[in-house]
All heavy atoms as an XYZ file, in Angstrom:
645
protein
N       0.796     -1.211      0.005
C      -0.011     -0.011      0.010
C       0.842      1.247     -0.007
O       0.338      2.335      0.314
N       2.099      1.153     -0.325
C       2.997      2.346     -0.373
C       3.259      2.733     -1.793
O       3.369      1.910     -2.691
C       4.304      2.051      0.320
C       4.232      1.696      1.793
C       5.586      1.240      2.315
C       3.672      2.839      2.626
N       3.378      4.039     -2.027
C       3.712      4.511     -3.364
C       5.193      4.256     -3.678
O       6.034      4.105     -2.779
C       3.445      6.025     -3.475
O       4.339      6.748     -2.685
N       5.486      4.200     -4.958
C       6.889      3.959     -5.406
C       7.832      5.023     -4.869
O       8.893      4.689     -4.406
C       6.931      3.841     -6.944
C       8.270      3.407     -7.486
C       9.178      4.624     -7.776
O       8.723      5.698     -8.051
N      10.465      4.369     -7.691
N       7.450      6.334     -4.944
C       8.369      7.314     -4.372
C       8.638      7.131     -2.884
O       9.757      7.343     -2.419
C       7.647      8.638     -4.639
C       6.790      8.376     -5.811
C       6.335      6.938     -5.614
N       7.614      6.762     -2.129
C       7.803      6.528     -0.687
C       8.766      5.399     -0.464
O       9.673      5.501      0.400
C       6.426      6.201     -0.017
O       5.575      7.336     -0.190
C       6.616      5.902      1.478
N       8.633      4.328     -1.207
C       9.525      3.154     -1.033
C      10.941      3.558     -1.441
O      11.922      3.255     -0.760
C       9.032      1.956     -1.852
C      10.055      0.833     -1.835
C       7.711      1.485     -1.302
N      11.056      4.293     -2.570
C      12.381      4.696     -3.053
C      13.125      5.581     -2.024
O      14.354      5.420     -1.851
C      12.260      5.481     -4.384
O      11.833      4.628     -5.360
N      12.420      6.442     -1.353
C      13.045      7.307     -0.323
C      13.471      6.506      0.904
O      14.468      6.792      1.534
C      12.095      8.432      0.074
C      12.012      9.546     -0.896
C      11.282     10.758     -0.297
N       9.924     10.432      0.153
C       8.811     10.450     -0.563
N       8.885     10.748     -1.841
N       7.637     10.176     -0.060
N      12.683      5.471      1.265
C      12.939      4.704      2.473
C      13.946      3.597      2.290
O      14.621      3.166      3.214
C      11.631      4.071      2.978
O      10.673      5.076      3.186
N      14.063      3.070      1.072
C      14.885      1.894      0.824
C      16.341      2.012      1.207
O      16.870      1.109      1.813
C      14.732      1.501     -0.658
C      15.320      0.190     -1.067
C      14.750     -0.969     -0.237
C      15.110     -0.089     -2.534
N      17.025      3.109      0.922
C      18.457      3.176      1.282
C      18.681      2.975      2.783
O      19.632      2.270      3.159
C      18.901      4.574      0.825
C      17.945      4.884     -0.302
C      16.653      4.277      0.100
N      17.872      3.557      3.609
C      18.055      3.390      5.056
C      17.742      1.963      5.493
O      18.452      1.410      6.359
C      17.156      4.364      5.795
N      16.717      1.363      4.891
C      16.392     -0.034      5.250
C      17.512     -0.965      4.831
O      17.842     -1.923      5.566
C      15.071     -0.423      4.561
C      13.812      0.290      5.043
C      12.641     -0.014      4.136
C      13.511     -0.032      6.517
N      18.115     -0.726      3.678
C      19.229     -1.544      3.226
C      20.442     -1.313      4.148
O      21.125     -2.280      4.584
C      19.622     -1.211      1.807
C      18.640     -1.745      0.773
C      19.105     -1.406     -0.630
O      19.075     -0.190     -0.986
O      19.450     -2.320     -1.382
N      20.710     -0.059      4.438
C      21.871      0.274      5.297
C      21.778     -0.375      6.673
O      22.769     -0.852      7.242
C      21.977      1.812      5.441
C      23.179      2.254      6.235
C      23.180      3.729      6.584
N      22.010      4.064      7.401
C      21.045      4.896      7.076
N      21.063      5.561      5.926
N      20.029      5.140      7.875
N      20.542     -0.443      7.190
C      20.310     -1.010      8.490
C      20.193     -2.548      8.466
O      19.962     -3.195      9.485
C      19.029     -0.459      9.131
C      19.204      1.034      9.468
O      20.367      1.542      9.505
O      18.188      1.710      9.676
N      20.330     -3.134      7.253
C      20.325     -4.588      7.133
C      18.949     -5.221      7.247
O      18.850     -6.414      7.548
N      17.895     -4.437      6.988
C      16.556     -4.952      7.143
C      15.966     -5.474      5.819
O      15.053     -6.304      5.834
C      15.635     -3.884      7.721
C      16.062     -3.333      9.076
C      15.181     -2.151      9.469
C      16.020     -4.414     10.141
N      16.480     -4.969      4.708
C      15.997     -5.316      3.359
C      17.153     -5.580      2.467
O      18.225     -4.926      2.595
C      15.118     -4.154      2.809
C      14.718     -4.390      1.380
C      13.870     -3.931      3.667
N      17.014     -6.463      1.529
C      18.023     -6.642      0.488
C      17.310     -6.465     -0.860
O      16.136     -6.782     -1.049
C      18.709     -8.006      0.600
C      17.853     -9.183      0.280
C      18.679    -10.524      0.370
N      17.788    -11.637      0.473
C      17.269    -12.133      1.582
N      17.552    -11.616      2.741
N      16.464    -13.155      1.551
N      18.088     -5.977     -1.808
C      17.587     -5.680     -3.131
C      18.395     -6.439     -4.127
O      19.596     -6.557     -4.024
C      17.691     -4.178     -3.385
C      17.225     -3.744     -4.721
C      17.510     -2.310     -5.120
N      17.971     -1.405     -4.106
C      17.843     -0.085     -4.195
N      17.265      0.440     -5.243
N      18.337      0.695     -3.271
N      17.672     -6.948     -5.175
C      18.401     -7.595     -6.311
C      17.691     -7.227     -7.596
O      16.500     -6.930     -7.598
C      18.550     -9.104     -6.113
C      17.258     -9.892     -6.236
C      17.583    -11.396     -6.195
N      16.360    -12.195     -6.213
C      15.708    -12.557     -7.325
N      16.134    -12.189     -8.518
N      14.612    -13.288     -7.255
N      18.415     -7.306     -8.659
C      17.824     -6.965     -9.971
C      16.789     -8.065    -10.330
O      16.971     -9.253    -10.012
C      18.930     -6.912    -11.037
N      15.764     -7.617    -10.984
C      14.735     -8.541    -11.529
C      15.286     -9.124    -12.808
O      15.539     -8.423    -13.764
C      13.418     -7.771    -11.736
C      12.272     -8.647    -12.204
O      12.516     -9.806    -12.619
O      11.146     -8.180    -12.145
N      15.420    -10.468    -12.844
C      15.933    -11.139    -14.018
C      15.067    -10.893    -15.240
O      15.520    -10.839    -16.373
C      16.103    -12.629    -13.799
C      17.199    -12.921    -12.754
O      18.094    -12.090    -12.565
O      17.094    -13.974    -12.116
N      13.770    -10.709    -15.011
C      12.796    -10.525    -16.111
C      12.723     -9.129    -16.608
O      12.279     -8.865    -17.729
N      13.122     -8.159    -15.788
C      13.075     -6.743    -16.173
C      14.190     -5.987    -15.440
O      14.075     -5.676    -14.275
C      11.722     -6.167    -15.811
C      11.529     -4.705    -16.246
O      12.530     -4.063    -16.664
O      10.404     -4.194    -16.142
N      15.276     -5.768    -16.139
C      16.459     -5.155    -15.543
C      16.248     -3.771    -14.998
O      17.066     -3.239    -14.268
N      15.124     -3.147    -15.357
C      14.815     -1.785    -14.873
C      14.280     -1.794    -13.456
O      14.200     -0.790    -12.815
C      13.834     -1.070    -15.791
C      14.322     -0.905    -17.210
C      13.185     -0.474    -18.094
N      12.171     -1.556    -18.126
C      10.949     -1.404    -18.634
N      10.561     -0.274    -19.153
N      10.108     -2.425    -18.612
N      13.867     -2.945    -12.962
C      13.215     -3.024    -11.665
C      14.063     -3.848    -10.681
O      14.967     -4.600    -11.092
C      11.816     -3.670    -11.765
O      11.943     -4.991    -12.221
C      10.915     -2.876    -12.678
N      13.768     -3.665     -9.421
C      14.444     -4.412     -8.382
C      13.428     -5.237     -7.604
O      12.282     -4.826     -7.456
C      15.108     -3.438     -7.398
O      16.128     -2.683     -8.008
N      13.888     -6.371     -7.109
C      13.077     -7.182     -6.215
C      13.585     -6.967     -4.814
O      14.810     -6.922     -4.577
C      13.187     -8.626     -6.616
C      12.688     -8.973     -8.016
C      12.956    -10.465     -8.312
C      11.213     -8.656     -8.188
N      12.693     -6.793     -3.871
C      13.027     -6.542     -2.468
C      12.626     -7.723     -1.623
O      11.589     -8.368     -1.849
C      12.301     -5.268     -1.987
C      12.491     -4.028     -2.816
C      11.596     -2.927     -2.332
C      13.951     -3.588     -2.805
N      13.381     -7.967     -0.590
C      13.074     -9.014      0.368
C      13.566     -8.616      1.737
O      14.614     -7.958      1.876
C      13.727    -10.353     -0.055
N      12.803     -8.995      2.732
C      13.255     -8.777      4.102
C      14.441     -9.711      4.399
O      14.445    -10.865      3.990
C      12.157     -9.084      5.119
C      11.002     -8.102      5.173
C       9.903     -8.650      6.115
C      11.458     -6.752      5.676
N      15.419     -9.229      5.165
C      16.480    -10.085      5.652
C      15.961    -10.799      6.907
O      14.866    -10.505      7.359
C      17.712     -9.228      6.039
O      17.330     -8.363      7.087
C      18.252     -8.459      4.839
N      16.744    -11.685      7.476
C      16.357    -12.323      8.721
C      16.131    -11.295      9.815
O      15.190    -11.394     10.604
N      16.988    -10.290      9.841
C      16.834     -9.225     10.846
C      15.556     -8.427     10.590
O      14.851     -8.056     11.504
C      18.064     -8.295     10.828
C      18.094     -7.316     11.933
C      19.361     -6.503     11.957
O      20.353     -6.866     11.301
O      19.361     -5.442     12.649
N      15.245     -8.182      9.301
C      14.051     -7.459      8.961
C      12.801     -8.269      9.341
O      11.806     -7.705      9.856
N      12.839     -9.574      9.109
C      11.717    -10.442      9.516
C      11.549    -10.414     11.040
O      10.415    -10.392     11.529
C      11.927    -11.854      8.992
C      11.738    -11.951      7.501
C      12.018    -13.375      6.957
O      12.218    -14.309      7.762
O      12.027    -13.520      5.725
N      12.612    -10.486     11.767
C      12.538    -10.461     13.232
C      11.971     -9.175     13.749
O      11.103     -9.153     14.639
C      13.939    -10.704     13.845
N      12.420     -8.029     13.138
C      11.843     -6.764     13.549
C      10.351     -6.679     13.198
O       9.581     -6.118     13.975
C      12.664     -5.630     12.879
C      12.164     -4.200     13.242
C      12.248     -3.944     14.740
C      12.999     -3.186     12.466
N      10.008     -7.174     12.075
C       8.565     -7.156     11.653
C       7.724     -7.988     12.648
O       6.658     -7.506     13.086
C       8.436     -7.716     10.248
C       6.980     -7.701      9.753
S       6.376     -6.047      9.381
C       7.201     -5.753      7.871
N       8.226     -9.142     13.045
C       7.518     -9.961     13.995
C       7.389     -9.259     15.343
O       6.305     -9.278     15.989
C       8.169    -11.325     14.163
N       8.460     -8.629     15.779
C       8.456     -7.903     17.053
C       7.480     -6.740     17.014
O       6.730     -6.520     17.958
C       9.872     -7.402     17.345
C      10.052     -6.628     18.614
C      11.447     -6.119     18.771
O      12.412     -6.839     18.453
O      11.610     -4.964     19.247
N       7.444     -6.037     15.902
C       6.553     -4.885     15.771
C       5.101     -5.372     15.720
O       4.246     -4.733     16.382
C       6.900     -4.139     14.470
O       8.265     -3.663     14.531
C       5.973     -2.932     14.249
N       4.832     -6.462     15.015
C       3.472     -6.965     14.986
C       3.009     -7.394     16.360
O       1.858     -7.156     16.751
C       3.365     -8.138     14.004
C       3.346     -7.703     12.580
C       3.119     -8.892     11.646
N       3.061     -8.432     10.282
C       3.544     -9.075      9.266
N       4.132    -10.271      9.434
N       3.427     -8.590      8.043
N       3.868     -8.044     17.108
C       3.535     -8.489     18.460
C       3.250     -7.268     19.381
O       2.293     -7.301     20.149
C       4.646     -9.319     19.060
N       4.038     -6.214     19.244
C       3.835     -5.003     20.022
C       2.505     -4.405     19.654
O       1.726     -4.010     20.539
C       4.994     -4.044     19.794
C       4.894     -2.789     20.606
C       5.377     -2.616     21.887
C       4.280     -1.581     20.272
N       5.102     -1.368     22.326
C       4.410     -0.663     21.360
C       3.605     -1.099     19.118
C       3.926      0.610     21.353
C       3.101      0.193     19.126
C       3.255      1.019     20.204
N       2.201     -4.278     18.365
C       0.919     -3.736     17.929
C      -0.262     -4.557     18.395
O      -1.290     -4.022     18.813
C       0.907     -3.544     16.389
C       1.787     -2.408     15.882
C       1.866     -2.537     14.349
C       1.251     -1.080     16.293
N      -0.140     -5.883     18.287
C      -1.212     -6.776     18.737
C      -1.500     -6.537     20.216
O      -2.638     -6.478     20.631
C      -0.839     -8.224     18.498
C      -0.940     -8.631     17.034
O      -1.483     -7.862     16.212
O      -0.456     -9.716     16.698
N      -0.444     -6.377     21.029
C      -0.625     -6.163     22.444
C      -1.304     -4.806     22.702
O      -2.154     -4.700     23.601
C       0.732     -6.232     23.179
N      -0.934     -3.793     21.956
C      -1.561     -2.473     22.111
C      -3.038     -2.523     21.731
O      -3.886     -1.945     22.402
C      -0.830     -1.388     21.291
C       0.631     -1.141     21.583
C       0.958     -0.683     23.015
N       0.944     -1.643     24.065
C       1.831     -2.588     24.325
N       2.862     -2.731     23.556
N       1.716     -3.423     25.334
N      -3.353     -3.210     20.637
C      -4.759     -3.324     20.199
C      -5.552     -4.077     21.266
O      -6.682     -3.725     21.573
C      -4.877     -3.982     18.843
C      -4.678     -3.099     17.703
C      -3.627     -3.005     16.852
C      -5.595     -2.042     17.290
N      -3.811     -1.978     15.932
C      -5.009     -1.374     16.201
C      -6.834     -1.597     17.756
C      -5.622     -0.287     15.539
C      -7.438     -0.515     17.084
C      -6.852      0.116     16.012
N      -5.002     -5.144     21.810
C      -5.700     -5.897     22.837
C      -5.925     -5.057     24.085
O      -7.013     -5.124     24.658
C      -4.873     -7.156     23.198
N      -4.941     -4.257     24.427
C      -5.093     -3.353     25.579
C      -6.212     -2.319     25.308
O      -7.057     -2.083     26.166
C      -3.758     -2.657     25.824
C      -3.707     -1.736     27.018
C      -2.317     -1.088     27.162
O      -1.577     -1.046     26.189
N      -2.013     -0.663     28.343
N      -6.179     -1.746     24.104
C      -7.225     -0.779     23.764
C      -8.605     -1.413     23.761
O      -9.570     -0.878     24.334
C      -6.949     -0.194     22.354
C      -8.031      0.681     21.765
C      -8.236      1.949     22.562
C      -7.718      0.997     20.317
N      -8.684     -2.581     23.139
C      -9.973     -3.282     23.018
C     -10.552     -3.602     24.393
O     -11.749     -3.461     24.648
C      -9.799     -4.539     22.181
C     -11.095     -5.121     21.686
C     -11.770     -6.177     22.183
C     -11.897     -4.640     20.634
N     -12.929     -6.420     21.461
C     -13.027     -5.447     20.501
C     -11.749     -3.535     19.750
C     -14.010     -5.223     19.551
C     -12.745     -3.348     18.768
C     -13.830     -4.198     18.691
N      -9.695     -4.072     25.279
C     -10.124     -4.410     26.628
C     -10.691     -3.228     27.405
O     -11.510     -3.383     28.282
C      -8.984     -5.052     27.398
N     -10.254     -2.054     27.035
C     -10.702     -0.839     27.733
C     -11.995     -0.262     27.157
O     -12.510      0.719     27.686
N     -12.502     -0.869     26.109
C     -13.762     -0.374     25.504
C     -14.966     -1.100     26.094
O     -14.888     -2.268     26.446
C     -13.744     -0.656     23.983
C     -12.667      0.059     23.169
C     -12.770     -0.365     21.698
C     -12.735      1.532     23.296
N     -16.053     -0.381     26.156
C     -17.312     -0.980     26.601
C     -17.810     -1.883     25.454
O     -17.354     -1.806     24.328
C     -18.335      0.104     26.918
O     -18.736      0.757     25.692
N     -18.793     -2.727     25.785
C     -19.378     -3.586     24.753
C     -19.944     -2.736     23.591
O     -19.784     -3.099     22.430
C     -20.485     -4.469     25.343
O     -19.896     -5.255     26.395
C     -21.101     -5.407     24.302
N     -20.586     -1.658     23.922
C     -21.195     -0.757     22.908
C     -20.086     -0.182     22.020
O     -20.192     -0.108     20.798
C     -21.967      0.344     23.606
C     -22.673      1.262     22.612
C     -23.485      2.332     23.351
O     -24.247      1.968     24.279
O     -23.368      3.485     22.965
N     -18.962      0.246     22.656
C     -17.866      0.806     21.870
C     -17.263     -0.260     20.988
O     -16.858      0.003     19.851
C     -16.829      1.397     22.822
C     -17.288      2.663     23.509
C     -16.346      3.099     24.623
O     -15.764      2.238     25.312
O     -16.251      4.304     24.844
N     -17.132     -1.503     21.483
C     -16.584     -2.617     20.689
C     -17.442     -2.860     19.473
O     -16.950     -3.124     18.377
C     -16.430     -3.855     21.545
C     -15.313     -3.773     22.543
C     -15.205     -5.005     23.400
O     -15.967     -5.965     23.267
N     -14.266     -5.018     24.329
N     -18.781     -2.805     19.645
C     -19.674     -3.031     18.517
C     -19.563     -1.917     17.469
O     -19.699     -2.142     16.257
C     -21.114     -3.115     18.989
C     -21.402     -4.408     19.691
C     -22.891     -4.551     19.977
N     -23.125     -5.722     20.819
C     -23.755     -5.723     21.977
N     -24.231     -4.579     22.461
N     -23.883     -6.830     22.666
N     -19.325     -0.690     17.915
C     -19.262      0.464     17.008
C     -17.914      0.578     16.342
O     -17.810      1.150     15.220
C     -19.538      1.742     17.775
N     -16.871      0.022     16.930
C     -15.505      0.225     16.469
C     -15.251     -0.185     14.983
O     -14.666      0.626     14.223
C     -14.511     -0.464     17.371
N     -15.684     -1.337     14.520
C     -15.395     -1.697     13.123
C     -15.960     -0.696     12.107
O     -15.274     -0.308     11.180
C     -16.020     -3.081     12.965
C     -16.055     -3.650     14.347
C     -16.309     -2.457     15.235
N     -17.174     -0.256     12.302
C     -17.773      0.723     11.409
C     -17.042      2.070     11.431
O     -16.807      2.678     10.411
N     -16.651      2.468     12.599
C     -15.893      3.745     12.735
C     -14.509      3.649     12.103
O     -14.037      4.572     11.440
C     -15.762      4.138     14.209
C     -17.067      4.542     14.912
C     -16.849      4.683     16.387
C     -17.601      5.791     14.310
N     -13.859      2.494     12.264
C     -12.550      2.334     11.644
C     -12.642      2.284     10.133
O     -11.784      2.820      9.430
C     -11.860      1.069     12.170
C     -11.395      1.115     13.626
C     -10.914     -0.266     14.078
C     -10.278      2.137     13.775
N     -13.686      1.670      9.602
C     -13.906      1.636      8.161
C     -14.165      3.055      7.655
O     -13.605      3.431      6.614
C     -15.112      0.721      7.831
O     -14.821     -0.594      8.275
C     -15.419      0.711      6.346
N     -14.936      3.817      8.353
C     -15.198      5.185      7.940
C     -13.937      6.030      7.994
O     -13.628      6.805      7.062
C     -16.264      5.795      8.874
C     -16.765      7.127      8.432
C     -17.958      7.531      9.239
C     -18.530      8.829      8.708
N     -19.783      9.220      9.342
N     -13.112      5.848      9.045
C     -11.857      6.567      9.154
C     -10.892      6.199      8.039
O     -10.271      7.065      7.439
C     -11.255      6.259     10.529
C      -9.959      6.979     10.912
C     -10.194      8.471     10.943
C      -9.408      6.486     12.240
N     -10.814      4.908      7.730
C      -9.945      4.460      6.619
C     -10.392      5.050      5.296
O      -9.564      5.499      4.509
C      -9.929      2.930      6.560
N     -11.666      5.119      5.073
C     -12.198      5.697      3.854
C     -11.861      7.165      3.751
O     -11.533      7.661      2.668
N     -11.951      7.846      4.866
C     -11.556      9.274      4.903
C     -10.144      9.474      4.459
O      -9.820     10.327      3.641
C     -11.798      9.827      6.313
C     -11.274     11.224      6.516
C     -11.975     12.306      6.037
C     -10.082     11.415      7.197
C     -11.478     13.587      6.186
C      -9.592     12.706      7.348
C     -10.285     13.806      6.864
N      -9.202      8.676      5.051
C      -7.821      8.804      4.697
C      -7.533      8.382      3.250
O      -6.669      8.927      2.586
C      -6.924      8.088      5.694
C      -6.789      8.829      6.979
C      -7.387      8.368      8.110
C      -6.066     10.025      7.015
C      -7.264      9.062      9.300
C      -5.951     10.752      8.197
C      -6.531     10.300      9.363
N      -8.290      7.377      2.722
C      -8.123      6.967      1.352
C      -8.492      8.136      0.423
O      -7.835      8.364     -0.602
C      -8.987      5.760      1.023
C      -8.405      4.462      1.481
O      -7.191      4.448      1.822
O      -9.148      3.436      1.549
N      -9.532      8.856      0.770
C      -9.970     10.010     -0.094
C      -8.927     11.115     -0.072
O      -8.814     11.873     -1.036
C     -11.296     10.552      0.426
C     -12.462      9.606      0.111
C     -13.764     10.085      0.699
O     -13.871     11.239      1.167
O     -14.726      9.273      0.714
N      -8.169     11.227      1.015
C      -7.138     12.261      1.088
C      -5.961     11.946      0.102
O      -5.234     12.847     -0.244
C      -6.577     12.407      2.518
C      -7.536     12.975      3.529
C      -6.871     12.991      4.915
C      -7.962     14.384      3.162
N      -5.851     10.700     -0.239
C      -4.822     10.308     -1.154
C      -3.593      9.919     -0.434
O      -2.503      9.826     -0.754
């Protein structure tokens, strides 16, 4: 869900930090294929676990009524940001 310019700006730092590796696409020399390194995969797993814990904490703090309303509100919020571009 990221634009090509966003990825292009971020890629050098991700490569420098050893989180991503890049190689030429054998089928199209103008493009690159990207893959997470082992360190990148570990960081991604750690980040997902942290986010899951934060969501669980947030969810536990909501009333039943708020929990029922949350999916619709999140969908509406996501649509708002999609319209912003």
